[in-house]
N, CA, C and O atoms as CSV, one atom per row, in Angstrom:
chain,resi,resn,atom,element,x,y,z
A,1,UNK,N,N,16.245,-2.847,89.342
A,1,UNK,CA,C,14.843,-3.025,89.006
A,1,UNK,C,C,14.701,-2.949,87.485
A,1,UNK,O,O,15.167,-2.001,86.854
A,2,UNK,N,N,14.063,-3.943,86.918
A,2,UNK,CA,C,13.877,-4.000,85.474
A,2,UNK,C,C,12.674,-3.151,85.074
A,2,UNK,O,O,11.607,-3.230,85.684
A,3,UNK,N,N,12.869,-2.337,84.034
A,3,UNK,CA,C,11.785,-1.465,83.571
A,3,UNK,C,C,11.033,-2.118,82.424
A,3,UNK,O,O,11.588,-2.904,81.657
A,4,UNK,N,N,9.787,-1.779,82.330
A,4,UNK,CA,C,8.955,-2.212,81.221
A,4,UNK,C,C,9.440,-1.498,79.968
A,4,UNK,O,O,9.539,-0.271,79.984
A,5,UNK,N,N,9.748,-2.205,78.882
A,5,UNK,CA,C,10.251,-1.544,77.667
A,5,UNK,C,C,9.341,-0.451,77.127
A,5,UNK,O,O,9.823,0.483,76.486
A,6,UNK,N,N,8.030,-0.543,77.371
A,6,UNK,CA,C,7.123,0.489,76.877
A,6,UNK,C,C,7.249,1.776,77.690
A,6,UNK,O,O,6.747,2.816,77.265
A,7,UNK,N,N,7.906,1.730,78.843
A,7,UNK,CA,C,8.074,2.906,79.686
A,7,UNK,C,C,9.446,3.549,79.527
A,7,UNK,O,O,9.739,4.550,80.180
A,8,UNK,N,N,10.264,3.002,78.692
A,8,UNK,CA,C,11.602,3.556,78.478
A,8,UNK,C,C,11.556,4.436,77.235
A,8,UNK,O,O,11.132,3.991,76.169
A,9,UNK,N,N,11.989,5.676,77.375
A,9,UNK,CA,C,12.013,6.587,76.236
A,9,UNK,C,C,13.392,6.641,75.613
A,9,UNK,O,O,14.361,6.121,76.165
A,10,UNK,N,N,13.466,7.268,74.471
A,10,UNK,CA,C,14.776,7.476,73.858
A,10,UNK,C,C,15.548,8.485,74.692
A,10,UNK,O,O,14.952,9.244,75.457
A,11,UNK,N,N,16.848,8.499,74.553
A,11,UNK,CA,C,17.659,9.448,75.315
A,11,UNK,C,C,17.236,10.883,75.037
A,11,UNK,O,O,17.156,11.698,75.956
A,12,UNK,N,N,16.965,11.194,73.779
A,12,UNK,CA,C,16.545,12.548,73.425
A,12,UNK,C,C,15.246,12.932,74.104
A,12,UNK,O,O,15.103,14.045,74.612
A,13,UNK,N,N,14.287,11.995,74.109
A,13,UNK,CA,C,12.997,12.281,74.739
A,13,UNK,C,C,13.147,12.409,76.246
A,13,UNK,O,O,12.547,13.298,76.850
A,14,UNK,N,N,13.938,11.536,76.864
A,14,UNK,CA,C,14.150,11.604,78.311
A,14,UNK,C,C,14.860,12.907,78.683
A,14,UNK,O,O,14.515,13.536,79.684
A,15,UNK,N,N,15.842,13.311,77.889
A,15,UNK,CA,C,16.524,14.592,78.131
A,15,UNK,C,C,15.538,15.748,78.010
A,15,UNK,O,O,15.541,16.662,78.834
A,16,UNK,N,N,14.702,15.705,76.989
A,16,UNK,CA,C,13.710,16.762,76.776
A,16,UNK,C,C,12.784,16.880,77.981
A,16,UNK,O,O,12.528,17.983,78.465
A,17,UNK,N,N,12.288,15.759,78.460
A,17,UNK,CA,C,11.383,15.769,79.610
A,17,UNK,C,C,12.084,16.299,80.853
A,17,UNK,O,O,11.489,17.047,81.628
A,18,UNK,N,N,13.338,15.919,81.050
A,18,UNK,CA,C,14.093,16.373,82.219
A,18,UNK,C,C,14.299,17.888,82.182
A,18,UNK,O,O,14.124,18.571,83.191
A,19,UNK,N,N,14.667,18.396,81.025
A,19,UNK,CA,C,14.863,19.842,80.860
A,19,UNK,C,C,13.546,20.567,81.088
A,19,UNK,O,O,13.519,21.575,81.793
A,20,UNK,N,N,12.462,20.083,80.512
A,20,UNK,CA,C,11.151,20.720,80.689
A,20,UNK,C,C,10.715,20.724,82.147
A,20,UNK,O,O,10.212,21.734,82.640
A,21,UNK,N,N,10.904,19.598,82.845
A,21,UNK,CA,C,10.540,19.519,84.254
A,21,UNK,C,C,11.307,20.567,85.060
A,21,UNK,O,O,10.705,21.339,85.807
A,22,UNK,N,N,12.611,20.596,84.914
A,22,UNK,CA,C,13.428,21.518,85.687
A,22,UNK,C,C,13.136,22.972,85.330
A,22,UNK,O,O,13.123,23.835,86.208
A,23,UNK,N,N,12.905,23.245,84.073
A,23,UNK,CA,C,12.583,24.601,83.634
A,23,UNK,C,C,11.245,25.037,84.219
A,23,UNK,O,O,11.107,26.167,84.687
A,24,UNK,N,N,10.272,24.151,84.192
A,24,UNK,CA,C,8.946,24.484,84.707
A,24,UNK,C,C,8.968,24.700,86.217
A,24,UNK,O,O,8.348,25.638,86.718
A,25,UNK,N,N,9.680,23.839,86.943
A,25,UNK,CA,C,9.771,23.989,88.397
A,25,UNK,C,C,10.420,25.324,88.750
A,25,UNK,O,O,9.948,26.024,89.646
A,26,UNK,N,N,11.489,25.678,88.060
A,26,UNK,CA,C,12.165,26.942,88.319
A,26,UNK,C,C,11.250,28.128,88.002
A,26,UNK,O,O,11.193,29.089,88.769
A,27,UNK,N,N,10.539,28.063,86.879
A,27,UNK,CA,C,9.623,29.143,86.507
A,27,UNK,C,C,8.479,29.260,87.514
A,27,UNK,O,O,8.085,30.369,87.874
A,28,UNK,N,N,7.944,28.125,87.970
A,28,UNK,CA,C,6.884,28.149,88.980
A,28,UNK,C,C,7.380,28.787,90.273
A,28,UNK,O,O,6.683,29.601,90.881
A,29,UNK,N,N,8.588,28.413,90.689
A,29,UNK,CA,C,9.163,28.964,91.917
A,29,UNK,C,C,9.235,30.489,91.845
A,29,UNK,O,O,8.860,31.180,92.793
A,30,UNK,N,N,9.715,31.002,90.727
A,30,UNK,CA,C,9.826,32.448,90.562
A,30,UNK,C,C,8.452,33.110,90.466
A,30,UNK,O,O,8.225,34.176,91.039
A,31,UNK,N,N,7.548,32.474,89.744
A,31,UNK,CA,C,6.214,33.038,89.526
A,31,UNK,C,C,5.420,33.138,90.833
A,31,UNK,O,O,4.672,34.095,91.032
A,32,UNK,N,N,5.580,32.158,91.714
A,32,UNK,CA,C,4.795,32.123,92.947
A,32,UNK,C,C,5.421,32.919,94.085
A,32,UNK,O,O,4.788,33.123,95.121
A,33,UNK,N,N,6.650,33.366,93.903
A,33,UNK,CA,C,7.319,34.116,94.964
A,33,UNK,C,C,6.490,35.347,95.322
A,33,UNK,O,O,6.188,36.172,94.460
A,34,UNK,N,N,6.128,35.464,96.581
A,34,UNK,CA,C,5.353,36.616,97.055
A,34,UNK,C,C,3.843,36.410,97.032
A,34,UNK,O,O,3.097,37.296,97.449
A,35,UNK,N,N,3.381,35.259,96.554
A,35,UNK,CA,C,1.937,35.013,96.480
A,35,UNK,C,C,1.283,35.109,97.858
A,35,UNK,O,O,0.279,35.801,98.024
A,36,UNK,N,N,1.848,34.422,98.835
A,36,UNK,CA,C,1.255,34.404,100.179
A,36,UNK,C,C,1.216,35.798,100.787
A,36,UNK,O,O,0.224,36.184,101.406
A,37,UNK,N,N,2.269,36.533,100.616
A,37,UNK,CA,C,2.301,37.890,101.166
A,37,UNK,C,C,1.212,38.741,100.517
A,37,UNK,O,O,0.498,39.472,101.204
A,38,UNK,N,N,1.087,38.648,99.211
A,38,UNK,CA,C,0.067,39.433,98.505
A,38,UNK,C,C,-1.346,38.989,98.903
A,38,UNK,O,O,-2.241,39.824,99.041
A,39,UNK,N,N,-1.547,37.690,99.087
A,39,UNK,CA,C,-2.874,37.176,99.437
A,39,UNK,C,C,-3.259,37.510,100.875
A,39,UNK,O,O,-4.439,37.681,101.183
A,40,UNK,N,N,-2.271,37.602,101.745
A,40,UNK,CA,C,-2.565,37.763,103.174
A,40,UNK,C,C,-2.427,39.176,103.706
A,40,UNK,O,O,-3.112,39.539,104.663
A,41,UNK,N,N,-1.566,39.975,103.119
A,41,UNK,CA,C,-1.308,41.270,103.743
A,41,UNK,C,C,-1.061,42.381,102.741
A,41,UNK,O,O,-0.180,43.218,102.936
A,42,UNK,N,N,-1.825,42.388,101.687
A,42,UNK,CA,C,-1.681,43.468,100.712
A,42,UNK,C,C,-2.086,44.786,101.363
A,42,UNK,O,O,-3.114,44.864,102.036
A,43,UNK,N,N,-1.290,45.795,101.164
A,43,UNK,CA,C,-1.530,47.104,101.791
A,43,UNK,C,C,-2.859,47.690,101.315
A,43,UNK,O,O,-3.142,47.719,100.117
A,44,UNK,N,N,-3.658,48.148,102.251
A,44,UNK,CA,C,-4.894,48.856,101.925
A,44,UNK,C,C,-6.056,47.977,101.522
A,44,UNK,O,O,-7.030,48.472,100.956
A,45,UNK,N,N,-5.982,46.689,101.798
A,45,UNK,CA,C,-7.080,45.803,101.439
A,45,UNK,C,C,-7.184,44.667,102.448
A,45,UNK,O,O,-6.314,44.511,103.305
A,46,UNK,N,N,-8.229,43.887,102.347
A,46,UNK,CA,C,-8.413,42.744,103.238
A,46,UNK,C,C,-7.700,41.528,102.668
A,46,UNK,O,O,-7.442,41.469,101.466
A,47,UNK,N,N,-7.383,40.570,103.504
A,47,UNK,CA,C,-6.783,39.335,102.987
A,47,UNK,C,C,-7.720,38.661,101.981
A,47,UNK,O,O,-8.941,38.780,102.082
A,48,UNK,N,N,-7.143,37.962,101.021
A,48,UNK,CA,C,-7.947,37.327,99.969
A,48,UNK,C,C,-8.912,36.296,100.568
A,48,UNK,O,O,-9.999,36.095,100.027
A,49,UNK,N,N,-8.538,35.641,101.668
A,49,UNK,CA,C,-9.451,34.670,102.287
A,49,UNK,C,C,-10.717,35.365,102.802
A,49,UNK,O,O,-11.811,34.807,102.711
A,50,UNK,N,N,-10.571,36.565,103.335
A,50,UNK,CA,C,-11.733,37.347,103.791
A,50,UNK,C,C,-12.579,37.760,102.589
A,50,UNK,O,O,-13.807,37.686,102.635
A,51,UNK,N,N,-11.933,38.187,101.533
A,51,UNK,CA,C,-12.658,38.585,100.322
A,51,UNK,C,C,-13.432,37.409,99.745
A,51,UNK,O,O,-14.560,37.570,99.279
A,52,UNK,N,N,-12.830,36.235,99.777
A,52,UNK,CA,C,-13.526,35.030,99.290
A,52,UNK,C,C,-14.742,34.749,100.176
A,52,UNK,O,O,-15.824,34.457,99.668
A,53,UNK,N,N,-14.569,34.835,101.486
A,53,UNK,CA,C,-15.691,34.609,102.412
A,53,UNK,C,C,-16.823,35.603,102.156
A,53,UNK,O,O,-17.996,35.230,102.162
A,54,UNK,N,N,-16.468,36.864,101.931
A,54,UNK,CA,C,-17.466,37.906,101.686
A,54,UNK,C,C,-18.208,37.681,100.365
A,54,UNK,O,O,-19.358,38.097,100.221
A,55,UNK,N,N,-17.561,37.034,99.416
A,55,UNK,CA,C,-18.168,36.819,98.096
A,55,UNK,C,C,-19.345,35.845,98.136
A,55,UNK,O,O,-20.055,35.693,97.142
A,56,UNK,N,N,-19.553,35.193,99.264
A,56,UNK,CA,C,-20.740,34.342,99.431
A,56,UNK,C,C,-21.957,35.212,99.717
A,56,UNK,O,O,-23.086,34.841,99.395
A,57,UNK,N,N,-21.718,36.374,100.326
A,57,UNK,CA,C,-22.812,37.252,100.751
A,57,UNK,C,C,-23.062,38.431,99.810
A,57,UNK,O,O,-24.161,38.984,99.788
A,58,UNK,N,N,-22.052,38.814,99.039
A,58,UNK,CA,C,-22.224,39.911,98.088
A,58,UNK,C,C,-21.353,39.657,96.859
A,58,UNK,O,O,-20.367,38.923,96.926
A,59,UNK,N,N,-21.723,40.262,95.753
A,59,UNK,CA,C,-21.008,40.052,94.502
A,59,UNK,C,C,-19.541,40.463,94.665
A,59,UNK,O,O,-19.264,41.532,95.210
A,60,UNK,N,N,-18.601,39.639,94.205
A,60,UNK,CA,C,-17.183,39.932,94.407
A,60,UNK,C,C,-16.654,41.087,93.555
A,60,UNK,O,O,-15.698,41.753,93.954
A,61,UNK,N,N,-17.250,41.331,92.404
A,61,UNK,CA,C,-16.824,42.438,91.547
A,61,UNK,C,C,-17.886,43.526,91.587
A,61,UNK,O,O,-19.040,43.311,91.218
A,62,UNK,N,N,-17.470,44.689,92.041
A,62,UNK,CA,C,-18.440,45.776,92.223
A,62,UNK,C,C,-18.278,46.916,91.221
A,62,UNK,O,O,-19.221,47.669,90.976
A,63,UNK,N,N,-17.111,47.043,90.655
A,63,UNK,CA,C,-16.843,48.177,89.770
A,63,UNK,C,C,-16.469,47.685,88.382
A,63,UNK,O,O,-15.477,48.139,87.812
A,64,UNK,N,N,-17.230,46.787,87.845
A,64,UNK,CA,C,-16.967,46.234,86.524
A,64,UNK,C,C,-18.188,46.421,85.635
A,64,UNK,O,O,-19.293,46.667,86.120
A,65,UNK,N,N,-17.982,46.304,84.360
A,65,UNK,CA,C,-19.071,46.433,83.395
A,65,UNK,C,C,-19.868,45.140,83.238
A,65,UNK,O,O,-20.839,45.098,82.481
A,66,UNK,N,N,-19.473,44.106,83.933
A,66,UNK,CA,C,-20.190,42.843,83.814
A,66,UNK,C,C,-20.548,42.329,85.204
A,66,UNK,O,O,-19.946,42.719,86.205
A,67,UNK,N,N,-21.523,41.461,85.241
A,67,UNK,CA,C,-22.058,40.944,86.496
A,67,UNK,C,C,-21.272,39.710,86.936
A,67,UNK,O,O,-21.010,38.813,86.135
A,68,UNK,N,N,-20.913,39.675,88.173
A,68,UNK,CA,C,-20.257,38.507,88.774
A,68,UNK,C,C,-21.144,38.057,89.932
A,68,UNK,O,O,-21.284,38.783,90.916
A,69,UNK,N,N,-21.744,36.876,89.831
A,69,UNK,CA,C,-22.660,36.439,90.893
A,69,UNK,C,C,-21.919,36.092,92.182
A,69,UNK,O,O,-20.704,35.897,92.188
A,70,UNK,N,N,-22.677,36.022,93.263
A,70,UNK,CA,C,-22.126,35.588,94.542
A,70,UNK,C,C,-21.597,34.159,94.399
A,70,UNK,O,O,-22.033,33.398,93.536
A,71,UNK,N,N,-20.655,33.824,95.262
A,71,UNK,CA,C,-20.131,32.459,95.272
A,71,UNK,C,C,-21.056,31.545,96.060
A,71,UNK,O,O,-21.679,31.962,97.037
A,72,UNK,N,N,-21.134,30.314,95.630
A,72,UNK,CA,C,-21.814,29.308,96.448
A,72,UNK,C,C,-20.828,28.855,97.526
A,72,UNK,O,O,-19.634,29.145,97.442
A,73,UNK,N,N,-21.318,28.161,98.510
A,73,UNK,CA,C,-20.439,27.648,99.570
A,73,UNK,C,C,-19.399,26.700,98.976
A,73,UNK,O,O,-18.242,26.703,99.397
A,74,UNK,N,N,-19.806,25.892,98.002
A,74,UNK,CA,C,-18.868,24.961,97.367
A,74,UNK,C,C,-17.778,25.712,96.597
A,74,UNK,O,O,-16.609,25.328,96.637
A,75,UNK,N,N,-18.162,26.779,95.898
A,75,UNK,CA,C,-17.175,27.588,95.182
A,75,UNK,C,C,-16.207,28.257,96.163
A,75,UNK,O,O,-14.998,28.291,95.936
A,76,UNK,N,N,-16.760,28.782,97.250
A,76,UNK,CA,C,-15.922,29.395,98.291
A,76,UNK,C,C,-14.908,28.392,98.820
A,76,UNK,O,O,-13.718,28.693,98.914
A,77,UNK,N,N,-15.383,27.204,99.163
A,77,UNK,CA,C,-14.495,26.181,99.715
A,77,UNK,C,C,-13.417,25.777,98.709
A,77,UNK,O,O,-12.263,25.564,99.080
A,78,UNK,N,N,-13.799,25.672,97.438
A,78,UNK,CA,C,-12.830,25.307,96.401
A,78,UNK,C,C,-11.773,26.396,96.221
A,78,UNK,O,O,-10.590,26.097,96.061
A,79,UNK,N,N,-12.202,27.661,96.247
A,79,UNK,CA,C,-11.246,28.774,96.114
A,79,UNK,C,C,-10.300,28.842,97.307
A,79,UNK,O,O,-9.099,29.052,97.139
A,80,UNK,N,N,-10.833,28.667,98.492
A,80,UNK,CA,C,-9.990,28.684,99.695
A,80,UNK,C,C,-8.981,27.538,99.638
A,80,UNK,O,O,-7.810,27.723,99.968
A,81,UNK,N,N,-9.429,26.371,99.225
A,81,UNK,CA,C,-8.513,25.225,99.092
A,81,UNK,C,C,-7.449,25.500,98.032
A,81,UNK,O,O,-6.284,25.148,98.217
A,82,UNK,N,N,-7.842,26.126,96.921
A,82,UNK,CA,C,-6.879,26.441,95.856
A,82,UNK,C,C,-5.832,27.439,96.332
A,82,UNK,O,O,-4.646,27.281,96.043
A,83,UNK,N,N,-6.264,28.463,97.059
A,83,UNK,CA,C,-5.319,29.455,97.589
A,83,UNK,C,C,-4.344,28.780,98.546
A,83,UNK,O,O,-3.141,29.032,98.486
A,84,UNK,N,N,-4.854,27.927,99.426
A,84,UNK,CA,C,-3.986,27.207,100.361
A,84,UNK,C,C,-3.004,26.311,99.616
A,84,UNK,O,O,-1.839,26.218,100.003
A,85,UNK,N,N,-3.457,25.652,98.552
A,85,UNK,CA,C,-2.578,24.781,97.765
A,85,UNK,C,C,-1.458,25.585,97.094
A,85,UNK,O,O,-0.308,25.148,97.064
A,86,UNK,N,N,-1.801,26.756,96.560
A,86,UNK,CA,C,-0.786,27.608,95.931
A,86,UNK,C,C,0.198,28.104,96.981
A,86,UNK,O,O,1.402,28.148,96.730
A,87,UNK,N,N,-0.302,28.478,98.154
A,87,UNK,CA,C,0.586,28.917,99.224
A,87,UNK,C,C,1.519,27.787,99.657
A,87,UNK,O,O,2.702,28.017,99.909
A,88,UNK,N,N,0.988,26.573,99.741
A,88,UNK,CA,C,1.807,25.422,100.102
A,88,UNK,C,C,2.874,25.165,99.037
A,88,UNK,O,O,4.030,24.897,99.363
A,89,UNK,N,N,2.484,25.247,97.772
A,89,UNK,CA,C,3.440,25.053,96.690
A,89,UNK,C,C,4.529,26.113,96.728
A,89,UNK,O,O,5.703,25.807,96.522
A,90,UNK,N,N,4.149,27.350,96.989
A,90,UNK,CA,C,5.132,28.429,97.119
A,90,UNK,C,C,6.136,28.100,98.220
A,90,UNK,O,O,7.340,28.288,98.047
A,91,UNK,N,N,5.636,27.608,99.352
A,91,UNK,CA,C,6.503,27.261,100.473
A,91,UNK,C,C,7.453,26.125,100.105
A,91,UNK,O,O,8.654,26.208,100.359
A,92,UNK,N,N,6.915,25.071,99.510
A,92,UNK,CA,C,7.736,23.912,99.144
A,92,UNK,C,C,8.803,24.300,98.124
A,92,UNK,O,O,9.968,23.932,98.278
A,93,UNK,N,N,8.421,25.033,97.093
A,93,UNK,CA,C,9.385,25.420,96.059
A,93,UNK,C,C,10.379,26.452,96.569
A,93,UNK,O,O,11.490,26.550,96.048
A,94,UNK,N,N,9.996,27.218,97.576
A,94,UNK,CA,C,10.884,28.234,98.107
A,94,UNK,C,C,11.993,27.682,98.981
A,94,UNK,O,O,12.953,28.388,99.288
A,95,UNK,N,N,11.871,26.444,99.378
A,95,UNK,CA,C,12.893,25.825,100.216
A,95,UNK,C,C,13.986,25.242,99.337
A,95,UNK,O,O,13.743,24.861,98.191
A,96,UNK,N,N,15.162,25.178,99.872
A,96,UNK,CA,C,16.307,24.686,99.106
A,96,UNK,C,C,16.282,23.185,98.855
A,96,UNK,O,O,17.159,22.656,98.172
A,97,UNK,N,N,15.284,22.494,99.401
A,97,UNK,CA,C,15.261,21.044,99.199
A,97,UNK,C,C,14.848,20.658,97.778
A,97,UNK,O,O,15.041,19.512,97.371
A,98,UNK,N,N,14.287,21.594,97.024
A,98,UNK,CA,C,13.986,21.332,95.617
A,98,UNK,C,C,15.213,21.750,94.823
A,98,UNK,O,O,15.358,22.912,94.443
A,99,UNK,N,N,16.085,20.798,94.580
A,99,UNK,CA,C,17.363,21.064,93.921
A,99,UNK,C,C,17.168,21.042,92.414
A,99,UNK,O,O,16.544,20.129,91.873
A,100,UNK,N,N,17.697,22.037,91.750
A,100,UNK,CA,C,17.602,22.127,90.307
A,100,UNK,C,C,18.962,21.775,89.693
A,100,UNK,O,O,19.830,22.643,89.594
A,101,UNK,N,N,19.161,20.527,89.283
A,101,UNK,CA,C,20.454,20.158,88.707
A,101,UNK,C,C,20.677,20.757,87.315
A,101,UNK,O,O,21.819,20.976,86.912
A,102,UNK,N,N,19.615,21.017,86.595
A,102,UNK,CA,C,19.724,21.606,85.267
A,102,UNK,C,C,19.432,23.096,85.401
A,102,UNK,O,O,18.393,23.480,85.938
A,103,UNK,N,N,20.326,23.918,84.923
A,103,UNK,CA,C,20.146,25.363,84.994
A,103,UNK,C,C,19.866,25.881,83.586
A,103,UNK,O,O,20.780,25.978,82.768
A,104,UNK,N,N,18.598,26.216,83.296
A,104,UNK,CA,C,18.253,26.677,81.955
A,104,UNK,C,C,18.763,28.093,81.694
A,104,UNK,O,O,18.779,28.944,82.583
A,105,UNK,N,N,19.172,28.315,80.463
A,105,UNK,CA,C,19.598,29.647,80.022
A,105,UNK,C,C,18.929,29.911,78.689
A,105,UNK,O,O,19.085,29.119,77.759
A,106,UNK,N,N,18.189,31.003,78.571
A,106,UNK,CA,C,17.945,32.048,79.561
A,106,UNK,C,C,17.021,31.548,80.666
A,106,UNK,O,O,16.405,30.490,80.540
A,107,UNK,N,N,16.932,32.308,81.736
A,107,UNK,CA,C,16.100,31.967,82.876
A,107,UNK,C,C,14.634,31.951,82.440
A,107,UNK,O,O,14.169,32.911,81.825
A,108,UNK,N,N,13.895,30.877,82.749
A,108,UNK,CA,C,12.496,30.792,82.321
A,108,UNK,C,C,11.589,31.693,83.149
A,108,UNK,O,O,11.909,32.044,84.285
A,109,UNK,N,N,10.461,32.058,82.567
A,109,UNK,CA,C,9.463,32.825,83.304
A,109,UNK,C,C,8.082,32.417,82.832
A,109,UNK,O,O,7.881,32.067,81.669
A,110,UNK,N,N,7.134,32.469,83.756
A,110,UNK,CA,C,5.729,32.213,83.436
A,110,UNK,C,C,5.021,33.547,83.376
A,110,UNK,O,O,5.289,34.441,84.179
A,111,UNK,N,N,4.120,33.677,82.424
A,111,UNK,CA,C,3.322,34.889,82.312
A,111,UNK,C,C,1.858,34.505,82.196
A,111,UNK,O,O,1.493,33.559,81.499
A,112,UNK,N,N,1.044,35.256,82.890
A,112,UNK,CA,C,-0.398,35.052,82.792
A,112,UNK,C,C,-0.911,36.026,81.761
A,112,UNK,O,O,-0.630,37.222,81.829
A,113,UNK,N,N,-1.667,35.514,80.800
A,113,UNK,CA,C,-2.151,36.355,79.713
A,113,UNK,C,C,-3.629,36.042,79.470
A,113,UNK,O,O,-4.012,34.887,79.279
A,114,UNK,N,N,-4.431,37.072,79.483
A,114,UNK,CA,C,-5.858,36.897,79.218
A,114,UNK,C,C,-6.079,36.692,77.724
A,114,UNK,O,O,-5.468,37.368,76.897
A,115,UNK,N,N,-6.944,35.767,77.397
A,115,UNK,CA,C,-7.319,35.559,75.987
A,115,UNK,C,C,-8.330,36.624,75.599
A,115,UNK,O,O,-9.364,36.781,76.248
A,116,UNK,N,N,-8.031,37.326,74.576
A,116,UNK,CA,C,-8.919,38.406,74.149
A,116,UNK,C,C,-9.586,38.036,72.850
A,116,UNK,O,O,-10.377,38.816,72.319
């Protein structure tokens, strides 16, 4: 199959993209490990789906210095869909069918950081 010349990158750029893709997939796999368990069966609390449902009827944050309004039905549905999508991604990445031919060193990691 002949490629469009505008879609062909230099070897360096193609290598860079390949390394970034594989590094990101590996970091995502590690970052999402345990998400479903934490969302569904965290000790001493309700499943996150129940908490999302309850947030339509009462404010989701009760012990904070700032006000968090109730969720609308659309917000609830979007959050539930997002949680399901993350759980699905965790499942897909957790299976051995996502083969990582490039092994980055050091091992990549994703960190969530609040902007202050």
